[in-house]
N, C-alpha and C positions, 0 to 999 in steps of 0.2 A: 812356369810363366807367371809373371807377377804384374804385368802392365798391360793396359789397353791403349794403344796409340790413338790419339785423337787429332783430327784435322780441324782447326778452328774451334770456336766455342761450341757449336752444335753440329759440326760437320760429321761426315762419315768416320767411323772408327774401324780399325782392323786389328785383329789379334796380333800380339807381338810375335815376331819371328826374325831370325837372322836373315840378312839380305840374301836372296837367292834360295832360301829354304821355305818350304811350306809350313804354315802354322800347324802346330801339333794337334792331334785329335784329342777331344775331351771325353771323359767317361762320367757322365752325369748320374748314372745309376750304380750305386755301390753293390759289390758282390756281397753275398751273405752266406752264413752257415746255418744248417738246420740241426737242432738238438737231437739227441738220441730218441726222444719221444716224438720226433717229427714236427716239432714246433719251431717257428722262427722267433727270435728274441730281438726286438727293435728298440733302439734308443732314439727317440725322436725329439730333437731340440728346435725350438722356435726362438729366433733372435730378432730384435727390432726395438720399437719405441712404444709410446703410450697406446697406439692402436693395437699393437701386439698384446700388450697387457690387458686391453679391453677397458681402458679408462672410460667412465661414463655409462657403463652398462649396469643397471640396477641389479641384474641377476649375477653379476661378477663372472660371466662366462666369456664375454668377448667372442670374436670369431674363432679364436684358437680352441676354446673350450667346446664350442659347438661342433667344430670339425672333428676334434678328437673323440667326442661322444658318439659320433656317427661313423667312426672308423673301427670296424670289427671284422674278425675272421676267426673261425674256430681253431685254426692252426697257427695263429700269430699272437704273441704277447707284445704289447706296446707299453713302454715307459716313456711318458711325455713330460717335457720340461718347458715351461714358459719363461724365457729369459729376456723378456722385453724390459726396457728401462725408459721411463718418461724423460722426454727432452733430448734424447740422444740422436745424433745424426749418423750418416753412413760411416763417417770416419771413426766415430766412437765405437760403433758395432764392429767395424773391421779390426779395431785394436783389441777388442776383448773376447771375440767369439771363441777363439781356440782355448783360452784359459778357462772359460766357463763351460764349454761343451765337452772337452776331452775327458775331464773326470767323470762326467755323467755317461760317457760311452764305455767306460771300463767294464769289461765283462759281458758286454752286449755283442751278439753275433752280427748285428747290422747297425750301421750308423747313418742317420738321416738328418738333414739340416734344412729348415725352412727359414728363408730370409725375407723380412719385410721392412725396408728402410727407405728413407728419402723424404719423409714428411717434414722433418726439421731442417733438411739441407737448405731449403729455400729461405726459411726465416733466418738462418745463420750465415747466409751469404755464400754458400758453396756454389761454384760454377757447375754447369751441367757436365762439363768435362771432368771435374773432380769427382762429382757424384758417381758418374758411370765408372770412373777408374776405381773408386772404392768398392763398388759392387763387383767389378771384374776381379779385383784382387781377392775378395772373399770366395768367389766361385772358383777361381783358378787354384787357390790354396786348398780348398776342400777337395777339388777334383784330384789334385796331386796326392792327396792322402786317402783316396778311395771312398770319399764321403759323398753320398747322394744329395743333391741340392734341388730346391724348389723355391721359386720366388713369387711372392704376392705383391702386386703393384700398388701404386698410390691411389687414394680415393679423392674425389672432388670436394671442394669447399662450397660455401655460399657466395663467394666473391668471384665474379667473372674474370677480373684481371688476374687474380691469383690462380684461377683455374687454367688460364692460358699458359702460365708457367708450369703448373702441375702437368698439363698435357704434354709439354715438351720433354719434361723429365721422365714421364711415364713411357714415352716413345723411346727415349734413350735407354731406359732400363730394358724394355722389350728387345731392343736391338742387341744389347750386351748378352742377354739370355739366348736369343736366336742364334748368335754366332757360336754359342757353346752347346747347343742342344739341350738347354735347361728349360724346363717348363716355366712359363711366365703367366701369371693370372692378371689379365687386364681388368682392373676394378674401376678405372677412370671412365672409359666410354660407356659402359652399361649404367653407371650411376649418375653421370653428370646432369642428365635431364630427368632423373627418376624422382617422381613426386614424393614417394614415401621416404626416400633418402634425405631429400631436402627438408621435409617436415621433421624428421628425426633430429637433424642438426639444429634446426631452429628451436626445437623444444629443449635442447640442452645448452651447451656452452657455445654453440655455433661452429665448433671445430670437430668435436668427437660425436659419433652417433650414440644412440641408446640401444635398447634391446632389439628393435626392428632393424636398425642399420647394421648392427653386427651380424644379425641373421642374414641379411643380404650379402655381406662379404663372405660369410661361411658358405652360402649357396653357390656363389661364384667359384670359390675354391673347390668345393666338392664336385662341381660340374666342369672343371677345367683340367681333367686328367688326373685327379688326386688318386683314385684307386689304382689307375694304371701305374702311376709313379711309385706308389706303395707296393705294387706288384701283388695286389689282393685278388686279382682275377675278375 
């Protein structure tokens, strides 16, 4: 399945299915093999934009580095790749994730994909319908290939008008994930009125957070079912 049918601009969406047929079930958690020594070997790829890269963090960790540094298990080996690219929208990420992730999964017993897109969709004029379709295509394609997916949502800005649009897109992303049984981390609602988040944006370029802000995103990710999705017990 490669499309997410949308009714209107922001209306309800339904997974594609042939008329009269039920929508197929999704498999958001990839199967994995265990090495002879009893260890799991995970290839963990993060795809997204400048927020995924961690732009603006003086420690150069971003939320990705903080999450990976706190993801440990004695019987698990994790090879993590940050594949964020500044300025890219969901369509750009959709077009490149396979080419960049597949070589990094070669030889790994387990393939996992974390998607964080949409911040640039609003500035580049993508409709909510197009944005949710791009995300749906990424998740559907990954599911068909047995790749486990996890989605980190949009963060608020300092602009109330822009935040209203971010909120709509964040809800659309959450809906796409819910229909597929994919974990979605809501970063918008917890941070939109968070004083430390706002102060961190104001101290930087007004768009990207600094050390404190990326720490907040990492906290949300780690407390939104991360270990359960990674099957770390």
